[in-house]
C-alpha positions, 0 to 999 in steps of 0.5 A: 489656408493662408499664403505667406510669401513674406510673413510679418509675425501674426497674431490670430484673434478668434471669437466664438458664437454670439460675440457678433452680437457684442454691443447689443447683447447683454450690454450690462455684461459685455458693454456697448462696444461692437466687434468691429470696434474691438477689431479696430482695437486689435488692428491698432494694437498690432500695427503699433507692435509690428505684427500682422492680424488675422481677426475671426468670429464664427458661430460654428465650432468647426470654423474656430477649429479650422482657424486654429489649424491655420495657425498651426500652419503659419506657426510651421512657416515661423510666422506666428506670434500667438493666438487669442481666443474668446470662444464664448460659450464653447469654453464650457463645452468644446473638447474639439477646440481644447484638442486644436489648441493643444496641437498649437505650440504657439503662446495662447491666451484665453479671453473673456470679456466678463469675469466668468466666475462671478457669473452663473455656476456653468461658466466657471469651467473651461475646457480651454484653460488647461490647453493655453498658456494664460487666461484673462477675464473681466477686463472688458474689451481692453482685455483684447489689447492687453492680450496682444500686448503680452503676445508682442511682448513674448515675440520680441 
């Protein structure tokens, strides 16, 4: 759980399974940018907007649910600006993430590096989309910065 004495508005950026392999896994689809590069991009965008960043990646569904619960707790303290989630394959399978996102009243963005609709048919369905406020897909890793910009604009 986050301890918040004097909290800046915070953005949670959550990344699901296999995103730790970003830069090496299917670079023709996801590019060569690493997850560490994405984290730096997010940190830079948050700092420019006066926001704090919580950036996480997990290959475990329950860890991502726990992170959403942390965001809920931070929201209850009035310090959550929003949440960006790239749930990877869990997008297409996880009712648990859907339910956790439904419990979070803050602005939420589902993000995909690739255009999931230009890929295999099983990637066309998202359990998360009905539980979020916006969906971004196909913008590459630049989508992370754009998502943070959208959250910052709403938080202003």
